[in-house]
C-alpha positions, 0 to 999 in steps of 0.5 A: 327260838329261845335267848339266854343271855347274860351281862356284865359292866365294870367300871375301873376305879379310877376312871368314871363309869363311862359305858353303858349296858341294856339287855331286854326280852320281850315278845312283839306281835308275839314273836321273842325279842331280845334287844343289847345294847353296848355303849361306850363314852368316849373317855376323853369328853368330859360328859362321854357317861351322858351320850352313852346312858341316854343312848342306852336309855332312849333305845330300850323305850322304843324296844319297849313301846315297838309295834309290828315286826316289819322292817324294825332292823331298820326302823333300829337304825333310824330310832339311833340316827333320831337319837343321835339328833336328841343327844346334840341337841341335849347337848349343845342344850346343857353346854356337855361334850359328849359322845359314844360308841353304839352298839345294838343288836336285835333279833327278832325270833331265827334273824339278827339285826345290828345297828353300830357306830364306834369301836365297841364290837358284835362277835358271832360264833357258829360253826367252831368259828369266831367272826366279827359283824362290826367294822371298826370306826377308826382311822389310823391314826387311832381315832374314832372317826363314827360315834354318836352325840356329835355330828348330825352326819352320822354314818351308822353301819347296819346288817342283818342275818342267821341268829338260830344257834349261834352265840353273840358276844357285844363289848366295849374295847375295854373287852377286846383290846387287851384279849388273845384271840385264842383265848376267847375262841378256847372260853367261849367253845365251852358255853352253854346256857348254863354258863353263862356269868361264869364265862362272863367272869372269866373274859373280864378276868382275862381282860383285866389279867392282861393289864387293861384299866378301861371300863369293860362292858360286855354281854352274852347272848346265846338262841336254840332252836 
C-alpha cells in the first residue's frame, strides 16, 4: 500500500494560531504506516494552542516509537487518553486554561484507525461517495461536548475500516463551516497523487472566499494499492 499526502495550516491574521497539524509516514513491523492529526485549540480559552500543540507532539513521538501493529489503533486511543491526562496535569501546574479538538487518522497498510474528540473532522471519499467518519461533539447550543485537556472522563470516538484506494480529508472546523458541500465533492473528485497541493489551495481558498475568518488546517491522504 502506498500513501500520498500533503497538508496546510493557515493562520488568520486576526487570531492566534490555535491549530496544530501532523503528517508522518514510516514503517512499523515492515509495514507502511501513516499518521495524520489535526488539532484545533479552543479559541475561547487563552491557552488553546498549548493543548493542540502538545497533543500532536506527543502523538508523533508515540508513532515514531511504536513497536508492532497488534491492537495499534486501540493503543493509539489509550495514548490519547494518557495525553489528555498529561495536558490537564501540566495546565494545572502552569495555571493554563486550555483545551483542543483532536482528529487522528492512523493507516497501517490497507486498514484505517480513527481517534476523535471535538468538531474537527475526518472525511473519506470512495466510489464517488463522500462520507464523514467522525461525529461532531457539539451540543444543541453549539458548544463542544468533548475535547482534550478539560476532563479526565473524556469519551473518545474510535473506529476502523478498510483504507485501500480511498482519499481521506482531515480538517479543522475552519474549513467546513462555510464550505459549500457540492464544491467540496466536485473538487475532491479530481484529486490524484499529482494534484494534492493544488487541491489544498483550492479548498482553503474557497473557504476564505466564503467568508471564513477562523484558522484553517487541512490534510489530504490518498491510498493506492
